[in-house]
C-alpha positions in Angstrom: 89.3 66.5 97.2 91.5 67.3 100.4 89.4 70.0 102.4 88.9 72.4 99.2 85.3 74.5 98.8 84.3 74.4 95.5 82.6 78.1 94.4 81.2 77.8 91.3 79.6 81.0 90.2 77.5 80.3 86.7 78.3 78.4 83.5 81.6 78.8 82.4 82.3 77.8 78.1 85.7 75.9 77.8 87.3 79.3 76.4 86.7 81.0 79.5 87.6 78.7 82.2 90.1 80.0 84.0 90.3 78.7 87.9 91.8 80.2 90.9 93.5 78.4 94.1 94.0 80.0 96.6 95.4 78.4 100.1 95.0 80.1 103.2 97.3 79.2 105.9 94.4 78.6 108.2 95.1 74.9 106.3 97.8 74.4 105.4 100.3 74.7 107.6 103.9 74.5 104.7 104.8 75.5 101.3 105.2 71.8 100.8 101.6 70.8 101.8 100.8 73.8 99.1 102.8 72.8 96.7 101.8 69.6 96.8 98.0 70.4 96.8 98.8 72.4 93.4 100.4 69.0 91.8 97.8 67.3 92.8 94.9 69.8 91.5 96.4 71.8 88.9 96.4 69.7 85.7 92.0 69.9 86.6 91.6 73.0 88.1 94.1 75.4 86.3 95.4 78.4 88.4 95.3 81.8 89.6 94.0 83.8 86.0 94.3 87.4 85.6 91.5 87.3 82.5 89.2 85.7 84.6 86.2 87.3 84.8 84.8 88.0 88.5 81.2 86.4 87.4 82.4 83.3 85.8 85.6 82.6 88.2 85.9 79.4 89.9 87.5 79.4 92.7 88.6 76.8 95.8 89.3 77.5 99.0 90.9 75.2 101.9 89.6 76.9 105.1 86.3 78.3 103.6 84.8 79.8 101.1 85.9 83.2 99.9 82.4 84.7 99.4 81.5 84.6 103.6 80.9 87.5 104.6 83.7 89.9 105.9 84.4 88.9 109.6 83.9 92.1 112.0 81.5 93.6 109.5 78.1 94.2 111.6 75.1 95.7 111.3 74.7 99.2 112.6 71.1 100.8 112.9 70.6 103.9 112.9 68.1 107.1 112.8 69.4 110.3 111.8 65.9 112.0 110.8 65.0 109.7 108.4 63.6 106.9 110.2 65.5 103.7 110.9 68.0 102.6 108.3 71.0 99.8 108.4 74.7 100.2 107.2 77.2 97.3 107.3 80.0 98.7 109.4 83.3 97.4 110.1 85.0 97.7 113.2 88.5 97.0 113.9 88.9 93.6 116.0 90.3 93.5 119.5 94.1 93.3 119.3 94.2 90.1 121.5 92.8 88.3 118.3 96.3 89.6 116.5 97.8 87.3 118.3 95.5 84.2 117.4 94.0 84.6 121.3 90.3 84.9 121.8 90.3 86.3 125.2 91.1 90.2 125.6 93.9 89.6 127.7 96.0 92.2 126.0 95.8 96.0 125.6 97.0 97.4 122.3 100.1 100.4 122.8 99.4 103.7 121.8 101.8 104.7 119.0 104.3 107.2 119.7 103.5 108.9 116.4 100.5 111.1 117.3 99.3 111.8 113.4 96.0 111.3 111.6 94.4 112.3 108.8 92.3 115.9 108.4 89.6 116.0 106.1 88.2 119.3 106.2 84.1 120.1 104.4 82.7 123.2 102.9 79.1 123.4 103.1 78.8 126.5 101.1 78.0 127.1 97.3 81.4 128.5 97.0 84.7 127.2 96.5 87.4 127.8 99.0 90.5 127.2 99.4 92.3 125.8 102.7 95.8 126.4 104.3 97.8 125.1 107.0 98.2 128.5 110.0 102.2 128.3 111.5 100.4 130.1 114.4 103.9 132.5 114.0 102.0 135.4 112.0 103.5 134.1 109.1 101.4 133.3 106.0 99.9 129.8 105.8 100.6 126.9 103.6 98.1 126.3 101.3 97.0 122.8 101.1 94.3 122.8 98.3 90.8 123.9 96.7 87.8 122.8 98.3 85.2 123.1 96.3 81.5 123.9 96.6 80.1 121.3 99.2 83.1 119.4 99.1 85.9 118.3 101.5 89.8 118.2 101.2 92.6 117.4 103.8 95.9 116.1 104.3 97.6 114.3 107.4 98.4 116.4 110.2 98.9 116.3 113.8 97.0 117.8 117.1 97.4 121.2 118.0 97.5 122.2 114.2 95.6 124.7 113.4 93.7 125.3 109.2 91.8 127.8 107.5 89.1 128.0 104.8 90.3 131.8 102.8 88.2 132.9 100.1 89.3 131.5 97.1 89.9 135.3 95.4 91.6 136.3 98.9 93.8 134.6 100.6 94.0 136.9 103.6 90.2 136.7 103.7 89.6 134.0 106.6 86.4 132.3 106.3 86.8 129.2 109.5 89.0 128.4 111.7 89.7 124.6 112.6 92.2 123.1 115.5 92.9 119.8 115.3 92.1 117.4 117.8 94.1 114.1 118.7 90.6 112.6 118.6 88.8 113.5 115.9 89.5 114.3 111.6 86.0 115.5 110.2 85.8 119.0 110.6 82.8 121.7 108.9 82.5 124.9 107.7 78.4 125.2 108.1 77.7 129.0 107.1 73.7 128.4 107.7 73.4 126.6 111.0 72.3 128.3 113.8 73.1 125.9 116.9 70.0 125.3 118.6 68.0 127.5 116.4 66.0 125.7 113.9 63.9 129.0 112.4 67.4 130.7 112.4 69.1 127.9 110.6 66.2 127.4 107.9 66.2 131.2 107.3 70.1 131.4 106.6 68.6 128.6 104.0 66.5 130.9 102.3 69.2 132.2 100.0 70.5 128.7 98.6 68.8 127.9 95.3 66.6 124.7 95.4 69.6 122.3 93.6 71.9 123.8 96.5 70.5 123.3 99.2 69.3 119.9 97.8 73.0 119.1 97.7 73.3 121.4 101.4 70.9 118.4 102.7 72.9 115.8 101.3 76.3 117.2 102.9 74.3 117.5 106.5 72.9 114.0 105.9 76.5 112.7 105.9 77.8 114.5 108.8 75.0 113.6 110.8 75.5 109.4 109.9 79.0 110.1 110.4 78.7 111.1 113.8 76.6 107.8 114.9 79.0 105.7 112.3 82.2 107.2 114.8 79.6 105.8 117.8 79.4 102.9 116.5 82.4 102.0 115.0 85.3 103.9 116.7 87.2 106.2 113.8 85.8 108.9 111.7 84.0 108.5 108.7 86.6 110.4 105.8 84.5 109.8 103.1 80.8 111.0 101.9 77.7 108.8 103.2 77.1 106.8 101.1 80.0 104.9 99.6 79.6 101.3 98.6 82.0 98.9 100.2 84.8 97.6 98.2 84.0 95.7 94.8 87.4 94.3 94.5 88.5 91.6 96.6 90.8 92.4 99.8 93.2 89.3 101.8 91.8 88.6 104.9 94.6 89.7 107.9 93.2 88.2 111.2 96.5 87.6 112.8 99.7 88.3 112.3 102.0 86.3 110.2 98.8 84.4 108.5 99.6 83.6 105.2 98.1 83.3 101.7 99.1 81.8 98.5 98.1 82.5 95.2 99.3 81.6 91.7 99.9 82.7 88.7 101.2 82.0 85.1 103.1 85.2 84.8 106.3 83.5 85.7 109.9 85.1 86.3 111.5 86.0 83.5 115.2 84.9 84.0 116.6 86.0 80.7 116.6 89.4 79.4 114.7 89.2 75.6 116.3 91.2 72.6 115.6 94.7 73.2 114.0 94.2 69.7 111.6 92.1 71.5 111.1 94.7 74.3 109.0 97.0 72.1 105.9 99.3 73.0 103.0 96.7 73.3 100.3 97.7 70.2 97.3 95.7 71.2 94.4 97.0 72.8 91.3 95.1 74.4 90.1 92.2 74.6 93.4 92.0 71.5 95.1 91.6 75.0 93.4 89.0 76.6 95.6 86.0 77.5 93.2 82.3 77.9 94.4 80.1 80.4 95.8 77.6 77.4 97.7 80.4 75.7 101.5 81.1 76.6 102.7 84.1 78.3 104.7 86.8 76.2 107.9 85.9 75.5 107.9 82.0 77.4 111.4 81.6 76.2 112.9 83.7 78.4 110.9 82.7 81.1 111.5 80.2 84.7 109.6 77.5 82.4 107.6 76.6 85.5 104.0 76.2 84.8 103.5 78.6 87.5 104.4 81.1 89.7 103.5 80.6 94.1 102.7 84.1 95.9 103.2 83.7 99.1 101.5 86.8 101.3 102.7 87.3 105.2 100.7 89.3 107.0 102.8 91.8 109.1 99.9 94.0 110.4 96.4 93.3 110.8 94.8 97.3 111.6 96.2 98.6 109.1 96.0 96.0 106.2 99.7 94.9 105.2 101.2 91.9 103.8 104.5 90.6 102.8 105.4 89.4 99.3 108.8 87.7 98.9 110.3 87.0 95.2 107.8 88.8 93.4 110.2 90.6 90.8 113.0 88.4 89.6 116.6 90.1 89.4 115.8 90.1 85.6 112.8 92.2 86.0 114.4 94.7 88.5 117.6 95.2 86.4 114.9 95.9 83.4 113.2 98.3 85.3 116.2 100.1 86.8 117.7 100.2 83.1 114.6 102.1 81.9 114.7 104.6 84.5 118.2 105.6 83.1 115.8 106.8 79.9 113.8 109.2 81.4 113.9 112.1 83.0 113.1 112.2 87.0 111.1 114.9 88.4 110.6 115.8 92.1 107.9 113.3 93.1 104.2 114.0 93.5 101.2 111.7 94.2 99.9 111.4 90.6 96.5 113.0 92.9 96.3 116.8 91.4 94.4 117.5 94.7 97.3 117.0 97.0 100.3 118.2 94.6 100.9 121.4 96.5 101.9 119.8 99.8 104.1 117.8 98.1 107.5 120.1 98.5 106.9 119.9 102.7 107.0 116.6 102.6 108.3 114.8 99.7 112.0 115.1 98.2 112.3 111.8 96.3 111.9 111.8 92.3 110.2 109.9 90.1 108.6 109.3 86.7 105.8 107.0 85.2 106.4 103.7 83.5 102.9 102.9 81.0 102.3 99.5 81.2 102.4 99.3 77.3 106.0 99.9 77.7 107.1 96.2 77.7 106.3 92.9 77.8 108.1 93.0 80.9 106.1 95.7 82.0 102.9 94.3 81.4 103.8 90.9 83.2 104.5 93.1 86.4 100.8 94.4 86.3 99.4 90.8 85.6 101.0 89.2 88.0 99.8 92.3 90.3 96.3 91.7 89.2 96.5 88.1 89.8 98.3 88.6 93.4 94.9 91.2 94.4 92.6 88.8 92.5 91.3 91.5 90.2 91.0 91.3 86.2 93.7 92.0 84.6 91.4 93.7 82.2 90.5 96.1 84.5 94.4 97.7 84.8 94.3 98.7 81.5 92.4 100.4 78.7 89.3 98.4 77.7 87.0 98.0 74.4 83.2 97.8 74.8 83.0 94.5 75.0 84.8 94.0 78.3 83.0 94.7 81.2 80.1 96.9 79.1 78.7 97.3 82.7 80.7 100.3 83.5 80.7 103.1 81.8 84.2 103.9 82.3 87.0 102.5 80.2 90.2 103.3 81.6 92.8 101.0 84.0 91.8 101.3 87.4 95.4 101.2 87.6 97.4 103.9 87.6 101.2 104.0 85.4 103.9 102.6 87.5 105.7 105.0 89.4 109.5 104.4 89.6 110.7 106.2 92.8 114.6 106.8 93.3 115.3 108.3 96.7 119.1 108.8 97.8 121.0 110.1 100.7 118.3 112.5 102.7 115.3 111.9 100.9 112.1 111.0 102.7 108.2 110.8 102.3 107.2 112.1 105.4 104.0 110.1 106.8 100.8 110.6 104.5 97.8 108.7 103.3 97.1 107.3 99.5 93.9 108.6 99.2 92.4 111.6 98.6 89.2 113.6 99.2 86.9 113.7 96.0 84.9 116.3 94.8 81.3 116.9 95.1 80.5 116.1 91.6 81.9 112.6 91.7 79.1 110.7 93.5 80.6 107.2 93.1 83.7 108.8 95.2 86.4 106.9 93.3 89.7 106.7 95.3 93.0 104.2 95.9 92.3 100.8 97.2 95.3 99.0 97.3 98.8 100.1 97.3 101.4 97.4 95.8 105.2 98.8 96.4 108.0 97.0 94.5 111.1 97.0 95.9 114.0 97.2 93.6 117.2 96.8 95.8 118.6 96.6 99.1 121.2 96.9 101.3 121.1 100.7 101.5 121.0 102.0 105.4 117.4 103.2 106.2 115.0 103.7 103.6 112.8 101.5 105.5 108.6 102.0 104.8 107.2 102.7 107.8 103.3 102.2 109.2 103.4 104.4 112.3 100.3 104.1 113.4 99.6 100.0 113.5 97.6 98.2 115.8 100.4 95.7 118.2 100.2 94.9 121.8 104.4 95.4 122.2 105.7 98.5 121.0 105.1 102.0 120.7 107.2 102.4 117.7 106.4 102.2 113.8 106.1 98.9 111.9 109.3 99.0 109.8 109.7 97.1 106.4 113.2 97.1 105.3 113.4 97.2 101.9 114.4 93.4 99.8 115.3 93.7 95.9 112.5 91.5 94.6 109.9 92.0 97.8 106.9 93.7 97.4 104.3 94.8 100.4 101.2 95.4 99.7 98.4 97.8 102.3 94.6 98.6 101.7 93.5 102.3 101.7 90.0 101.7 102.3 87.7 99.3 104.8 85.6 96.5 104.1 82.5 99.1 104.4 84.0 101.3 102.3 85.3 103.6 104.4 89.2 105.2 104.3 91.4 103.2 106.2 92.8 106.5 108.6 95.6 103.5 109.6 97.2 103.3 106.5 99.6 106.2 107.2 102.4 105.8 105.3 106.1 107.2 105.4 109.9 106.2 103.6 112.2 106.6 106.0 115.2 109.0 105.0 118.1 107.2 103.4 121.2 107.4 105.9 123.4 105.5 103.0 123.2 104.1 99.6 119.8 105.1 98.0 116.8 103.4 97.6 114.7 102.3 94.3 111.3 101.2 94.1 107.8 101.2 92.0 104.5 102.4 93.1 101.8 100.7 91.2 98.2 102.0 92.4 94.9 100.8 92.2 91.4 102.3 92.3 88.1 101.8 93.6 85.5 101.7 92.1 86.8 103.5 88.7 90.1 106.1 87.8 
């Protein structure tokens, strides 16, 4: 079978028989060989399909089993006072491996950009507000509310200063933090007396049993974070324990590595008449398209049985991929046309915990587009699901028959964010992830971001990753917008931690304008 490895997860009924074809460039030297393999195998094996359920999906892989352990995840054994424990931690590979070299002969270039994440934990039972201190006598800038035993944060720089204030009195400073270039996590603990356990315990007597239990969980997370930092060389930006992602993650072993995946959600090449572009009324399992069923509005599509999507690795840390021709010109025109009928507002992130800082960091305009808006928008979601190798049902509202093991029926994908940048508009370096509340045990957060460019030819407007690890330049990785191109990057690491290196920016447009749409996918639920 030409080196393919079958991984058959359980019995599949004819109606459920949906196969994925995943080809890695570790075996196939060119797209030509890939297409030849597809033409030979497709009649028997099918294609990547967003309706395939992960537990009953048949996967074909060249160059290894897709379910093999993720590289560079190592067993970390630690003891923080509860006896020996083990955690599978992701350790960033040596930069030489990003160039396909086994020997550690290269050294990582130190980025000229000095930013980093700042996470501030409140270890008290009362809500506090986080402010940025300009250090010049002016009032601080509000960042966000930090709930009881919770955390909040923002992107920051060394020597920045933040403070917690009373929720009712911004002038009452309770704790001050000066940002260290070597550290991202900071804690306000009103009970601990360093070096004096008896005094600490006496202070804790004022807590209720439930509060004390929560305090201990945060304290345990704090101690674990120190062990993790020693082992993995980075800060733990979530609450311990947070499980590793359940969603598939594309490997980024070296620069220019390629992966190919097919989808039946082929390009629209003709625009359907307006009467066929109405909102999709069906819900739940009625939305499912089996492998043998035609796609929506097939007669306006390319006529090909499938669309090949090639992912090319631009960065290994963070994991950034480029996918050219993800959208067709007709699809782009349709999306931009939708923009003409919406009211673009000052851009936000869609994360209510972070809206307070938007006016200082983002100057673009945006609106939101629901998946059900038109069949073309629905097709974009389905194609994105195939690219991400996530069941399309997870990217929409589900009924009780779909993923009954999940208590949430909401989509793990947010609405498409349609964004417009004019001359001088930008989005300074930021992270797409946030910091979850204490009462969110699963800590749902953004897992992957898919940027879809709708135009090209402007000056400026690149998407910048200023902290990518490489051995050649201190400058940022800059991705130039091209109409129809997609950029995929992950905000999470394989061990469930947030990826601080995923910090990115939209460079100011200096001439022309820039249009794009964002698709954010959450892990584990939204």
